[in-house]
N, C-alpha and C positions, 0 to 999 in steps of 0.2 A: 086484764093482766096478760102480758106477753108470754107466750109459751116458750120455754127454754128449748134450745136446739143443741144436741150434742155436736161439738165442733167438728168431729170427724164425719158427721152425716150431712154436712152442708153441700158437699160436692155431689152432683147427680150421678157421677160414675162410680161412686162408692159401692153401690149395690151389685157390682159385678161378682163379688163374693158374698156368701152368707154373712149376715151382720155379726154373728158370733165369731166366725173365723176372722173377719176383718178386725174386730176389736181384740181378739187374741193376738194377732200379729202386731198390731199397734202397741199392745202392752209389752210384747217381747222385744221391741226395738225402742227403748226409752230415749236413745240419742236423737231420734227424730224430733223429740220435743225438748231437746237441749237438757234432758235429765241424765244424771250419771248412771253408769252401769252399777249393778249390785257389787258389793265388795268382792274382790277377787284375791286369791293368794299372790303374794309377792314372788313366791317360788315358781320358776318356769321349768317344765320338763324339757328333756334334751331335744325333743322334736320341735320346740318353739322356733328356734332360729331356722331350722330346715324348712318348716312350713311357711314361715314368713318369706324366705327367699323364693320358694316355689310360687307363692302367691304373687310376688312382685316381678320376678324375673325368670320364672321357670320356663322350660321348653314347651310345656303343655299348658293350655288354658284352664284345665281342671286338675285338681288334686283330691285324692281320697285318703283319709286317715282312718285306718281300720284297727280294731283291737277289742279285747274283751270289755264288758261293761265295767264302769267305775275305775278305769285306769287314768281318767283325766282328759278325755277327748273333748268334751263340751267346755271344760275350763280353758283348754288351749284355744278353742275357737273364740271364746270371749276375751281372752288375753290378747289375741291378735287383733280383734276388733278395737280394743282399748288402745293398742299401739297405733293402729291406723288413724284413729281419731286424734291421738296426741301428735301425729305427724302432719295433721292439717287436712286429712281427707274429709270432704264435706259429709256431714252426718247423714244426709239423705242418700248418699251413695253406697250405703252398707245395708244389706238385707240379711236378717238372721231368721231361720225357720227351723224349729225342732219338730221333726215329723213323728216323734213318739209321744208328744205332749199335746196334740191337737185333735181331740175327738171330733171336732166340727169339720174335719177333712172328709168324713165319711160321705160317700156318694159323689164326690167331685172327681171327674175324669182328669187325668194328667195334672195333679195338684201343683207340682213344681212349676209347670208352664202357666197354669191359671193364676197362681200367686205372683209369678214374675210379671205377667201382663197387668194385673191389678197394681203392682208396685210401680211399674212405669207410669201409669196414668194417675195414680193417686198420690204418690210420694215424689217421684222424680219430675212429674209434669212434662216429661219428654221421653222419647224413645232411647233405648240403650245406644243405638247407632248414632243418633244426633249428639248425645252427650260425649261419645268417644271422639267426635270431631274436634271437640274443645280440649282434647287430651286429658279428660277427667275420667279415670276408670271407675267402673262400678264393680263392687265386690258382693258375691252371693255366697252365703254360708248356710249350708243345708246339713242339719244334724240328724243322724240315724236314718240315712236314706234307704236302708234296706227295708224299711217299713212301707215303702212305696212299691206298688206293682209297676214293673217296667220303668224303674228309676233311670236306667242308663239312657234309653232313647230320649227322655226328657232333658237330661243334662246335655246329651249330644245336640239336640235341637237348639238349646240355648247357646252353647259355645260355638257351634257351626255358623249360626246366623247372627250372632251379636258379639261384639268385642268386650265380653265380660270375663272376669276372673272368678272361678268357682272353687270353693273348698268345702268338701263334704266329709262326713264321718259315717262309719258303719260298724256294727257289732257282729256282723255275720260275714265271714269270709266266703261262704258259699254264695250268698246273694250278691256280694261285691264282685266275686270272680265271674259270676254269671253275666255281669254287665260289661266286663272289661273288653270283650271282643269287639262290641259295637263302638267302643270308645278308643280303639287302638289309635295311637298317635295323638290323642287328645287328653290323656289322663296319666298322672303319675301317682303311684300308690306308696304310702308310707305306713309301715306297721308300728304300732305302739303297744307294748306289753306292760306288765307291772314295773315298778321302779327298778332301775339299776342300783347297784350298791352305792355308787357315787351320789346318786340322787337322794338316797336315804341319808347319807352323810350330810348333804346340804340341807335337807329338810329337817333333820333332827338337831343338828348342831351348827348349821350355818357354814360348814366347811365346804368351799367350792374349789375343786381341783380338776384341771383339764384331764380328760382320759388319755391314756397312752395310745389307744387305738381308736382315734376319733372317727376316721373314715372306715370304709369297708373294703379296703384294698386286700382282696383275698390272697393274692400271691404271697403276702407277708407271712401267712400262716405256715408256709412250707420252708420258712427261713429260720434256722436254728438261732441266729442272733436276735431275731424278733422276740422269741420266747425268753431268752436269757436276759435281754434288756427289760422285758415286761416284768420278769421276776425281781430284778433289781429295783425297778421303779416301785413295785408293790412292797418291797422290803423297806424302802425309804419312807413310804406312806403307811407303815404298819399300823400306827395308832388309829387314824380315822378309818382305815380299812377294817380293823378288828372290831371297832365300836359299831360300825354300820352292819357288819356281818352278824354280830351278836343281836342287834335289833332286828335284822332280817330273820334270824333263826327264831326269835321269840314271837314275832308278829307278822312275818311274811313281807310282801312287797307291794300291797295295795296302798295307794296314797293315804286313804282315810285312816289306816292303822297307825300311821306315823304323824299325821296331822292331829290326831286325837290320841297322842301317846300316853296321856294321863288317864284315859278311859280304860277301865278294866277289860281284859281280854274277852270275857263272856259277852259284853256289850258289842264289841267289835265283831265277834263271831256271829252274833245274831244279825248284825247289819249286813255282813257279807253273805250270809245265807239268804236273806230276804232280797237284797238288791242285785246280787250277782247270780247265785245259783238258781234260786226260785224264779227270778225274773226270766232267766234263759229257759227254764223248764216250762213255766206257765204261760209266758208271753211269746218268746221267740219260737217255741215249739209249735204254737198254734197259728203262726203266720201262714197265709196262703190257703188255697183249697185243700192241699194235702195235709196241712197242719191240723185241720179239724179231725182227722182220722188218727192222729198220733196218740199214743197211750202215755199219759203223764206218769203213772206208777212205774211203767217199764223204764222210762227215761231216768227216773229217780234211782231205780235199782242199778241201771247201767252206770250211772255216774258214781254211785256208791262203790261199785267194784273198780271203777277207774281210780278212785281214791285209795281203795284197799291195795290195789296192785300197781300203784304209781311207780315208774321206773322199771317195770317188769314187762314180760310178754305173755300174758295169760292166755289169750287166744280162745278158740272155740271150746277146747276141753275144759276150761275153767268157767267161762261165761254161761254156757248153755245149762249145765247141771245146777250151778248156783242160782241162776235167775229162776229156773223152773222150780227149784225147791222153795225159793223165797216167795214166788208169786202163785205157786200151785197151778201152773198152766203147762202148755206144750208149745213153747216159744222156740222157733228155729234160729239157727245161726245167722242166716241172711238178714232176718229182721233185726236181730241184735246188732249186726254189723252196720246196718243203716243208721241205727241210733248212735253208734260210736262215731260214725261219720258226721252226723248232725252235731254232736258235741265238739268235734274237731272244727266244724263250721262256725260254732259260736266262739271259737278261739279259747275256750276254757281248757282244752287239752290239745296236744299235738300228737298225732299218730306217726311216730318215726318208723319208716318202713325198712325192711331188710335191704341190704346192699344188693344191687342188681346182679352182681357177680356171685351171690350166694343163693339165688333162687333154686330150690330143689326141683327135681324132675316130678315129684309127686304133688307138688303144689307150693304155693307161697307160704313162707313162715309168717306168723302173726306179727302185727305191729307192736312196737314198744310204746307204752302209754306214758306221756309226760304232761303233768299238770302245769298250768300257767303259774301257779303259786301254791306252795305247800300249806299256806294258811287256809285255803279252801278245804283241803283235806282235814286240817285240824278243826275247822268249824263244822264240817259236815259229819265227821265221825266222832267229834268231841274227844280227840286223842292228840295230844301235843307231843311231838318228837323233836328234840333240839338238834340243830345242825352244827353249832359252833363247838370248838374243842372243849371249852369250859363246861358248857351245858351237857355234853356227852360224857365228860369225866364224872359228872354227878349222877348220870343215868346210863351206866355201861350196858345195862340189859336192853337198851334201845339201839344198840350199835348197828345191828343188821337192818332194822327199819330205816335208820338214818342213812345207811349206805344206799338203799333203794331210792330214798327221797333225794339224796345228792345226785343220783343218776337222773332222776326226773327233772330236777332243777337245771342240770347241765343240758339235758336233751332239749328242753323248751328254749333255753338260751341260744343254743346252737341253731335250732330249727328256725329261730326268729331273725337270724342274720341274713339280710337280703342276698340272694344269688348263691348262697352257700348250700351245697348239697350235703346234707347230714343224714346218714343212714346208720344202721347197726349191722354187725357181721355175725350171723348165726353160726353156731358150731356145726361142723360136718367132718365125719371120719376122724382123721388125726389132727385136724385144724381146730383149735379152741375158739370160742366166741370172743369177739371184741365188742366192747360196749357201744362205741360209735366209730364211724369212718367218715372223714371229711374229704370231699373231692374238690381239689383245687386245680383246674385245668386238667392236665394229664396225670397229676400226682394225687396220691391218697395218703391221708394222715390218720393212723389209728389212734384212738383215744380210749384209755381204760380207766375206770374209776375204782380205786381201792381206798375206801373211806374208813380207815381204822388207825389207831394210834401207832401200831408197830407194823412196818412194811418189810417184807422179805424181798430183798433185791432180786433174788432168783425166781422164787415161786410166784410172786405177784406180778411178774412181767412176762410170764410164759406166752400169753395171748399176743402181746405186743411184739415179742421177739419172733414168734412164728409168722406173724404178718410181715414184719420187716424183712424176713429172710426169703420171702417169695418175690423174686424180681419182677414177676408179672404185675404186682400191685404198685410198683414204682413209688414206694414209700420212702421219703428222705429222712423221716424222723417219726418218733412216737411220743405221745403225751400221756403221762401217768398222773391222774388227778387224785390228790390226796387230802386228808383232813388237816394235817400240820404243814407248816412251811418248810421246816428243816429236814427234808427227806433226800437221801442220796441213793443212786443206783449205780451199778458197776458198768452197765452198757452205755457207752457215750451217745448212742443213737436215741436214747430214751431220756426225755426231759421231765422230771417230776415238778408239778405245779399244784399248789393247794387250790381247792375250789374257790376260796375267797379271792385269791390272786387272779384266777382266771376270770371270775365275774367282775373283778375290778378293772379289767381291760377297757370296758365300754363306759 
């Protein structure tokens, strides 16, 4: 009887990688065997076109897509692979490697380089350079590269020495940022957060509407007409906007919450806890030599307080006593601050810093904590706080909490806009606090959140007016972010905009 031979073991060069790793990579790239990709959503997130352009014609040979876990980064990579195959790119010219799903990587030095060498010899049967001479590009897709030690030098080696196009993803901004210096001029970074309101509208009801502010031309933010036109556009699109904001209020902005809209919230909450929060705490926390020394219970408590004080500036005076009471220890502020920075690095929160012009002589004011999605708070604390006008009218006792969460939502949204400097303005002496200050060139735009049904045109604009009247801040206008659409204020320098209308911009 003739002994059967695995078809992928016939080539003598196959043994360059451990057999388990080789077979794993082969199974993860079914197009090499003319097999279809697994079913993918028809819905494309906003970053799809941007990433496809960067991959095909971008100024840099490498692109990194970073964002929290479960916002759709891996799906985007596979959708782009599907698009490339549909365009006629040879199936062997596409390599996909998820570095968080391959336990067989352990012990391999420079995995990205080792796998790429194996791919050249086993799949391409030629070098990257020789293939490029025939004008046939090779595409490398590396998922969750932050799991690799020294990932950036490996990508640098590939793009410096070979004419390849690389698209990578990462769930840790700290680890991604740590590698950017060595990749200067070779990498473009794209940030992806939870769904925009328009994406929720498309995902839930199939309504696809182009955003009013498609690009990130920051100068427009200082233009009064931009805001007035944006309000008018939001008014014209009130129905889909209100429907998507109600869905956002109820279930947050993680794609799974709306893809599984019929699943009860407790199931969605358990899923988010396990795949987003616990994954960050138990897995990302432990990455690297320093990770082994980190305290899982402490990180859980720090995240709990981030949820409790979302949209606020609790600082040392709140974190230290509450954590020591909960954990019965003697934990100092510096250690807690390191864990806050770690959570900021996972992109689950954004630490919005005080404006540089507001630094006190006695020390820096605490950061404002903004969650990437209020659904994480709802799932972790098991406390649902509605944000839409109808939901709040039925639960008026939650208005104060909703105001803080609205500030948190807005802060994460603003902090995620590329190149936009978003800070907050702490109170000092006779100058009141302003929730956010946006710096656009030499101009500053104060933004105040007043998330209630009734707005006092005078009292609720004190902070904005005080800021606008200081010529040193060079503020052309102020934005008052409200719960309802139909709010008017007497000061023509202040433009009231509902939270849903502002989020509808993108």
